[in-house]
RODO-2510 file (C-alpha; in nm, 4 decimals, decimal comma):
residues 259
     n   res          X          Y          Z
     1     m    -2,1725    -0,5474    -0,9049
     2     l    -2,0294    -0,8463    -1,1002
     3     a    -2,3140    -0,8213    -1,3276
     4     e    -2,2220    -0,4174    -1,4201
     5     v    -1,8101    -0,5703    -1,4696
     6     q    -1,9446    -0,8031    -1,6975
     7     a    -2,1732    -0,6474    -1,9203
     8     e    -1,8677    -0,3403    -1,9854
     9     v    -1,6755    -0,6674    -2,1205
    10     i    -1,9142    -0,7691    -2,2938
    11     n    -1,9535    -0,3899    -2,4640
    12     r    -1,6077    -0,3764    -2,4740
    13     p    -1,4543    -0,2174    -2,8202
    14     a    -1,4380    -0,5613    -3,1019
    15     d    -1,1362    -0,5197    -3,2268
    16     s    -0,9483    -0,4083    -2,9158
    17     v    -0,6638    -0,5989    -2,7340
    18     f    -0,7785    -0,7542    -2,3872
    19     v    -0,5824    -0,6511    -2,1226
    20     l    -0,6891    -0,7981    -1,7498
    21     l    -0,4240    -0,7598    -1,4676
    22     l    -0,4628    -0,8567    -1,0928
    23     d    -0,2675    -0,7292    -0,7260
    24     f    -0,2169    -1,0688    -0,5985
    25     d    -0,2833    -1,0746    -0,2111
    26     g    -0,6606    -0,9572    -0,1216
    27     t    -0,6993    -1,0101    -0,4788
    28     l    -0,5386    -1,3012    -0,5732
    29     a    -0,5500    -1,4908    -0,2683
    30     e    -0,6147    -1,4432     0,0704
    31     f    -0,4631    -1,2304     0,3515
    32     n    -0,3140    -1,4390     0,5641
    33     p    -0,1128    -1,2963     0,8699
    34     d     0,2511    -1,4682     0,8078
    35     p     0,3321    -1,2143     0,4287
    36     a     0,4924    -1,4904     0,3426
    37     a     0,2234    -1,7505     0,2822
    38     p     0,0240    -1,6634     0,0117
    39     v     0,0395    -1,8521    -0,3595
    40     l    -0,1608    -1,8792    -0,6058
    41     t    -0,3926    -2,2240    -0,5752
    42     p    -0,4243    -2,4364    -0,8762
    43     e    -0,7677    -2,3608    -0,9391
    44     r    -0,7079    -2,0219    -1,0219
    45     w    -0,3818    -2,0836    -1,1751
    46     n    -0,6209    -2,3408    -1,4257
    47     v    -0,8579    -2,0312    -1,5098
    48     i    -0,6013    -1,7499    -1,5612
    49     e    -0,4266    -2,0566    -1,7403
    50     r    -0,7332    -2,0488    -1,9009
    51     i    -0,8453    -1,6396    -1,9378
    52     r    -0,4508    -1,6285    -2,1173
    53     n    -0,5030    -1,7916    -2,3175
    54     q    -0,8042    -1,6470    -2,4858
    55     p    -0,7788    -1,4992    -2,8269
    56     g    -0,6043    -1,1265    -2,8132
    57     m    -0,5847    -1,1361    -2,3396
    58     t    -0,3503    -1,0434    -2,2382
    59     v    -0,2723    -1,1156    -1,8500
    60     g    -0,0649    -0,9128    -1,6011
    61     i    -0,0160    -0,9467    -1,1727
    62     v     0,0605    -0,6269    -0,9989
    63     s     0,2291    -0,6334    -0,6581
    64     g     0,3812    -0,5088    -0,3666
    65     r     0,6147    -0,8257    -0,3980
    66     r     0,9743    -0,7931    -0,4838
    67     l     0,9683    -0,9362    -0,8991
    68     d     1,1259    -1,2940    -0,8152
    69     d     0,8793    -1,3563    -0,4851
    70     l     0,5590    -1,2817    -0,5983
    71     r     0,6725    -1,5610    -0,9745
    72     r     0,7379    -1,7960    -0,6955
    73     r     0,3676    -1,7436    -0,5685
    74     t     0,1908    -1,7232    -0,9276
    75     r     0,3624    -2,0250    -1,1206
    76     l     0,2038    -1,8757    -1,3831
    77     p     0,4457    -1,8393    -1,7259
    78     d     0,6679    -1,6428    -1,8927
    79     a     0,4322    -1,5182    -2,1081
    80     v     0,1990    -1,3109    -1,8168
    81     y     0,4198    -0,9975    -1,7504
    82     h     0,4530    -0,9309    -1,3512
    83     a     0,5346    -0,6192    -1,1936
    84     g     0,6923    -0,6292    -0,8776
    85     l     0,7355    -0,3377    -0,5811
    86     h     0,4895    -0,1650    -0,7564
    87     g     0,6098    -0,1510    -1,0601
    88     l     0,9836    -0,0290    -0,9659
    89     e     1,0015    -0,4015    -1,1466
    90     i     0,8546    -0,5729    -1,4203
    91     e     0,9023    -0,8402    -1,6146
    92     v     0,7088    -1,0726    -1,9134
    93     d     0,8467    -1,3530    -2,2417
    94     g     1,1885    -1,3502    -2,0517
    95     r     1,2175    -0,9292    -2,0476
    96     r     1,2882    -0,7952    -1,8033
    97     t     1,2355    -0,4026    -1,7297
    98     e     1,3151    -0,2145    -1,3663
    99     n     1,3586     0,1496    -1,2737
   100     p     1,6762     0,2916    -1,3659
   101     d     1,7329     0,4144    -0,9992
   102     l     1,6325     0,0084    -0,8398
   103     q     2,0195    -0,0822    -0,7636
   104     t     2,1046     0,1984    -0,5579
   105     a     1,7846     0,2175    -0,3740
   106     q     1,9129    -0,1069    -0,1215
   107     a     2,2053     0,1779    -0,0245
   108     r     1,8856     0,4499     0,0637
   109     v     1,6698     0,1616     0,2425
   110     e     2,0376     0,0881     0,5041
   111     g     1,9776     0,0419     0,8359
   112     l     1,5716     0,1109     0,7991
   113     a     1,4955    -0,2148     0,8547
   114     d     1,7395    -0,2769     1,1814
   115     c     1,6203     0,0558     1,3155
   116     l     1,2579    -0,0617     1,3326
   117     g     1,3359    -0,4048     1,4254
   118     q     1,2552    -0,2764     1,7333
   119     l     0,8521    -0,2069     1,6398
   120     p     0,7583    -0,5862     1,7153
   121     r     0,8867    -0,5910     2,0812
   122     e     0,7860    -0,2690     2,1090
   123     f     0,3733    -0,3655     1,9481
   124     p     0,3743    -0,7272     1,9645
   125     g     0,2146    -0,9145     1,6414
   126     t     0,4079    -0,6223     1,4095
   127     f     0,5934    -0,8233     1,1426
   128     i     0,8714    -0,6721     1,0041
   129     e     0,8929    -0,7220     0,6044
   130     n     1,2513    -0,6759     0,4963
   131     k     1,3099    -0,7167     0,0719
   132     r     1,6213    -0,5370     0,0291
   133     a     1,5223    -0,2206    -0,1569
   134     s     1,2047    -0,1720     0,0806
   135     v     1,0738    -0,1861     0,4026
   136     a     0,7113    -0,2501     0,5319
   137     v     0,5645    -0,2408     0,8398
   138     h     0,2197    -0,5137     0,8671
   139     t    -0,0211    -0,5179     1,1255
   140     r    -0,2723    -0,7987     1,0595
   141     r    -0,1812    -0,9327     1,3508
   142     v    -0,2576    -0,6854     1,5259
   143     p    -0,5949    -0,5292     1,6804
   144     p    -0,7037    -0,2640     1,4129
   145     d    -0,7475    -0,0744     1,6875
   146     r    -0,3470    -0,0412     1,8024
   147     r    -0,2408    -0,0305     1,3901
   148     a    -0,3035     0,2928     1,4028
   149     a    -0,0249     0,3520     1,6974
   150     i     0,2069     0,1600     1,5011
   151     f     0,2625     0,3545     1,2257
   152     t     0,2831     0,6586     1,3976
   153     r     0,5599     0,4876     1,5863
   154     a     0,7062     0,3743     1,2652
   155     d     0,7232     0,7045     1,0796
   156     i     0,8936     0,8537     1,3769
   157     l     1,1778     0,5971     1,3604
   158     a     1,2261     0,5999     0,9669
   159     v     1,2121     0,9996     1,0330
   160     p     1,6483     1,0156     0,9294
   161     w     1,5042     0,8798     0,6259
   162     i     1,2517     1,0282     0,5096
   163     a     1,3641     1,4431     0,5783
   164     e     1,6670     1,3068     0,3961
   165     g     1,4748     1,2336     0,0859
   166     r     1,6614     0,8516     0,0982
   167     v     1,2465     0,6879     0,1795
   168     r     0,8459     0,7529     0,0234
   169     r     0,6618     0,6381     0,2814
   170     l     0,3732     0,4112     0,0912
   171     e    -0,0161     0,3057     0,2880
   172     g    -0,2326    -0,0359     0,1971
   173     d    -0,4293    -0,2788     0,4071
   174     a    -0,2829    -0,3024     0,7465
   175     v     0,0887    -0,2024     0,6127
   176     v     0,3076     0,0752     0,5510
   177     e     0,5621     0,0392     0,3314
   178     y     0,9155     0,3106     0,3445
   179     l     1,0504     0,2852    -0,0643
   180     p     1,3426     0,3848    -0,2419
   181     d     1,1602     0,7718    -0,3146
   182     i     1,2389     0,7338    -0,6953
   183     s     0,9357     0,7793    -0,9530
   184     g     0,7045     0,4516    -1,0082
   185     h     0,3666     0,3267    -0,8693
   186     k     0,1437     0,0823    -0,9368
   187     g    -0,0391     0,3573    -1,2602
   188     e     0,3135     0,3910    -1,3928
   189     a     0,3510     0,0258    -1,4249
   190     t    -0,0345     0,0175    -1,5427
   191     r     0,0899     0,2454    -1,8276
   192     w     0,4199     0,0381    -1,8916
   193     i     0,1934    -0,2635    -1,9674
   194     v    -0,0777    -0,0807    -2,1207
   195     d     0,2097     0,0612    -2,4113
   196     d     0,4171    -0,3028    -2,4044
   197     v     0,0986    -0,4005    -2,5168
   198     e     0,0049    -0,1920    -2,7892
   199     e     0,3750    -0,1834    -2,8843
   200     r     0,4053    -0,5935    -2,9795
   201     t    -0,0700    -0,6176    -3,1098
   202     g    -0,0480    -0,2981    -3,3016
   203     r    -0,3539    -0,3065    -3,1191
   204     t    -0,5664    -0,0578    -2,8656
   205     a    -0,6091    -0,1816    -2,5416
   206     w    -0,8583    -0,2195    -2,3223
   207     v    -0,7881    -0,2710    -1,9595
   208     a    -0,9685    -0,4122    -1,6893
   209     y    -0,7690    -0,4401    -1,3226
   210     i    -0,8669    -0,5648    -1,0519
   211     g    -0,7112    -0,4750    -0,7114
   212     d    -0,7596    -0,4096    -0,3311
   213     d    -0,5350    -0,2388    -0,2034
   214     i    -0,5328     0,1626    -0,1419
   215     t    -0,1665     0,1515    -0,3641
   216     d    -0,3679    -0,0002    -0,6372
   217     e    -0,5717     0,3954    -0,6389
   218     d    -0,2873     0,4328    -0,8714
   219     a    -0,3454     0,1670    -1,1385
   220     f    -0,7509     0,2876    -1,1084
   221     r    -0,6748     0,6797    -1,1709
   222     a    -0,4135     0,5297    -1,4981
   223     i    -0,6817     0,3366    -1,6691
   224     t    -0,7984     0,5298    -1,9784
   225     s    -0,9154     0,2719    -2,1832
   226     g    -1,1725     0,0320    -1,9792
   227     i    -1,3035    -0,0393    -1,6170
   228     s    -1,1220    -0,0529    -1,2716
   229     i    -1,2084    -0,2440    -0,9654
   230     l    -1,2092    -0,2411    -0,6218
   231     v    -1,2489    -0,5345    -0,4627
   232     g    -1,4225    -0,3737    -0,1044
   233     l    -1,6575    -0,1544    -0,0604
   234     r    -1,4494     0,1522     0,0733
   235     p    -1,4334     0,4924    -0,1510
   236     t    -1,2307     0,4569    -0,3810
   237     a    -1,1400     0,6336    -0,8161
   238     a    -1,2242     0,2576    -0,9529
   239     t    -1,5434     0,2213    -1,1680
   240     h    -1,6845    -0,0892    -1,0546
   241     k    -1,6823    -0,2878    -0,6978
   242     l    -1,6831    -0,6363    -0,6244
   243     n    -1,7882    -0,7541    -0,2377
   244     g    -1,4338    -0,9852    -0,1838
   245     i    -1,2556    -1,3134    -0,3677
   246     p    -1,5652    -1,5123    -0,3728
   247     e    -1,6518    -1,2274    -0,5931
   248     v    -1,2723    -1,1658    -0,8304
   249     d    -1,3559    -1,5295    -0,8385
   250     k    -1,6941    -1,5766    -0,9777
   251     f    -1,5559    -1,3201    -1,2931
   252     l    -1,2755    -1,4868    -1,3511
   253     r    -1,4458    -1,8339    -1,3872
   254     w    -1,6865    -1,6390    -1,6501
   255     l    -1,4434    -1,4977    -1,7804
   256     a    -1,2874    -1,8362    -1,8716
   257     e    -1,6471    -1,9012    -2,0094
   258     t    -1,7123    -1,5865    -2,2275
   259     a    -1,4362    -1,3678    -2,3021
***
């Protein structure tokens, strides 16, 4: 699997600009029962910096985390694209863009975090993350056979917000997130970054997107020139797979040396 990804990179169009996009949790950082714990390790930071400094290379991180939180965890330079909240907010080189409806998103989810706050009492180990513009129900600390019941209960509690069209449901790996019902996902973030790179460089972009989450599927489907890489072995729209973060590390180290 790794060899196939390497072959695609080697054989990419010579006149293209290489856009490397990566999810954060589960791709660049190991999962932790505490969502506040993961950060980019110094070793991975150095590898990404070596990749980023190569001619014709652009790097971006695309995550469900809020943009400011993501930036604190990567500590990467401003030249790296950072897309937060599944692409609803993006920043690069000091330029920040966000969905025009995001400013009103907090009003759309008002009260939902408090309502979902009863879940940890009913299902110990459940963690409610209030992102202000969205609310996520994390179940990584809960045995897998209990997670479906938690998500069902969360959906019931969220019915008033969903029925009124205030939020939409987005399911990920051991998490369900209720986002403001406005347009925006990782596929749109990928297209925005590609368009921005092509406009800035005057060259066609060739993309390699690496992610593990169900939410990354939108990004996989958005790529028209390049490859999409799932970290894991589940069914996917991705063109290629890597078997876990250790293989991602191997690929990135290889990329830093040879791309």
